[in-house]
N, C-alpha and C positions, 0 to 999 in steps of 0.2 A: 164365691171368692171374687172380690172386687178388683184386685190387682191384676194387671196383664201378666200372662205367663212369661217365664224366662225362655229365651231362645238359646238352645245349646247347639253350637255348630261343630260338626265333625268333618274333618278333611279326608281326602282320599290318600291312597298310597303315594309315597314320595313327597307329599305336600305338608307344609307347615300350616298352623292355624291362620297365618297371614293371608292365605288364599281367600279367606272369608272377610277380610278387613274392609273391602269396598262395600260389600253388602251390609255388613253390620254398621258401618259408618252411615250409610244411606238410611237405614232404619232408625238409628239414633237421631239423625238430623231431622227426621220427620216428627220427632217429639211425641210418639205414640205411647211412650212410657214402657216400652219393652226393654228389658235388660238382656244384653247379648253376652254370651260366654263362649269363647272359642277354645276348643280342647286340642292339646298337643298329644299325638299318639306316640307312646313309647317306641313303637317300631320304626319311627322316623327320627329318633334321637341318637343315631349312631351306636345303638346297642344291638349287635347281631344276635344276642341271646334273648332278646325281647320276644314274647309270645303273644298269641291272639288273646289269651286271658289277660295279659297286661294291658292291651289296648282296650278291651272291654271294661276292665276295672277303672281305667282312667276316665272313661265316659260316665260310668256309673257314679264315680266319686263326684263328678261335676253335677250330675243330676241330683244326687242325694243332698249335696250342699244347698241346693235350692228347695227341694221338697221338704226338708226338715225345718225350713224357715216358713213353711206354709205357702210356698209359691208353686203353682203348676208349671209344667215344662212342656215346650214343644221342641222336639229334637229335629235338627236340620242336617241331613246327611248327603254325602257326595261320593260316588264311585265305591271303592273299597270301604269307605266310611259307612256305607249303608249296611254292610255285613256286621261291622262293629256296633253301630247304633241299634240295629234291630235286636242284637243279642244283649245289649246293655240294659234295655228297658224291662227285661224279664222281672216280674214281681213288683214293678213300680207303677203300674197302671191301675185305673179304677176297675177295669174289667177282669183283672187277674183273679184266679181262684186260690192261688197260693202266694200271698204277699211275702216278699223278701224280708228277712229280719231287719234290713236297713230301712224298710218302708213302714214298719210297725211304729205307731205313735206319731207318724208324720201326717200332716194334713194336705200336703201337695202331692200331685201325681203327674206322670207323663200323660198328656191328654191328646196328643196327636203327633204325626210325623210328616215332615216335608222332605221328600226324597228327590234328589237331582241326579239324573244319569247314572243309575245304579241298578242293582238287582234285588230280588226278594229272597232273603235268607230262608233256608229250610232247616228246621231244628235237627241238630245232630250231623249236619253236613258242612265240611270245611269249605273255605273259599275256593281252593283249587278243585275240589270235587264238584263244586257247583259250576265250575268252568269245563267239566268233562274229564277231570283228572290230570290235565297237563296244562302248562302255561300257554297263553295265546301267542301268536306270532310277534307281539309287541314287546315281550320281555322274556328273559331267560333266568333260570335258577343258577346262580353262582354259588355252588355248594361250598367251595373253598373259602370264600369271603363271607358266606352266610347272608348274602343279600340277593335281592331281585334286581337284575340289571336290565335297563331299557335298551333294546337293540334296534330301535327305529329312531327316526328324527323326532325327538321329544316335542319340539316346537310345533311341528306339523300335527302330531298326535293330540296334543293338549290345547294348543293356543293358536291355531292357524288363522283365526279371525281377529287376532290382535295385530297392531302394527309390528313389523318385523323386529325392530329394536326392542320394543316392549316385551314381545314374546321371548326373545333371546334372554332378556333380563330374568323373566320368570323361570326359564330353563336353568339359569344360574342359581336360582333359589331352591331348586329341587334338592331333596335330601336323600341320603342312602336309605333304602327300604329293607328292613330285616326280612329274611326269607321265611322264617318259621311261621309267622302269623298267616302267611298266604298259603302255606302247605299243610299246616296242622291245626289242631284246636277244634275239631268238629264237635267235641263233647261240650263246648261252651257256646256253640251256635244256637240261635233261637229265632223263631219266626215272630218277632215282635209286631210285625204288620198285621197279625191276626187279632191283636189286642187293642189296637187304636185305629181311628180313622186316618187315612193317608191321602196326601196330595202328592202327585208325581209330576215333575217337570222333565219332559223328554226333550233331548237336544237334537234337533233335526239335521244338523250338519256335523254330527259327531264322527270323528275318525278313530276314536278309541273304542267306543261301544256303539255300534250302529243303531240308529233310531228304530229300525225294524225289530231288532232284538229287544229294545226297551219296550216297545209296544206289545211284543209277545209276552214279556215278563208281566206287564200290567194286566193283560187279559188272563194270564194264568192265575194271578192273584185274585182277580175278580171271580174266576171260575171256582176258586177255592173258598169263596165266601167273603173275601175282603171288601171293605168299603174304600174304594180308590177313586179319586178325582184326577183325571189326566189332563194336563196342559202341555203344550209344545212351544218351543222357542227356536228360532232360526239362529243357532249358535253352535260353536265347537263344544268339546267336552267340558269347557270351563266357562259357563255363562256368568258365574259370579265375578269373573274378570272382564269379559267382553260386553256383558249386558247386565251390569250391576243394578241399575234402576228397575229393570223388568224383573230380575230375579228377586229383588227385595219386595216388589209388589206382589209377586207370587207367594212369597213367604207370609207377608202380612195378610193376604186374603185367606191363606190356609189357616193361619193362627186365629183369625176372626171366626172362621167356620167351626173351629174346635171349641169355641166358647160355649159353656153350658146354657 
């Protein structure tokens, strides 16, 4: 396939697709002929009833829209978006043994994954169970409102390496996060990282997901037989905002390595 793959960007919890705008603009400005698609997760669209399956379907729809046109896809995921993205590629890769109905007759596939500050989904295990069964100290379950509430300084957690005013603006851009996708939906969770090569960008100054945990996740995936290339960047949890050029370069290198 001569065309460059489409890059499908998946944001994390509380975040809109715009969190990827600096990186996608950087990639498009380099004129490498990569198409960039940024996905909005239903769980961040003020729908408390949104489920993990809804988030997975939104990403699958974006992928299939490309593969049915004969384009390969590299999926780029961040934080909670890694749980969604891993699950969304089930049956859409070349290495799968049971192609999804939506993949039949299409000539494109998911050929690789670029993961940023996230974890490695275990098939059948919900996001919360992957965290040990309860929310971390950074957020709490607001059962009455049906959302996950950040209970720490969001700017410090997500954007501490941005200028203060800019970080505050991004805090203002955060959306309500539906609770259900974080607490339920294990039946839709899938270890997509076992089906494609992975590049992982660990964030060395992360205050939301410590880099030590990220390194342990990568080692665990490698021990399970995954092909993972690990890179590190001196950034907060959000390198796509504070280090967009370096993050774009990481993604482009990953995509090039996935080429047949």
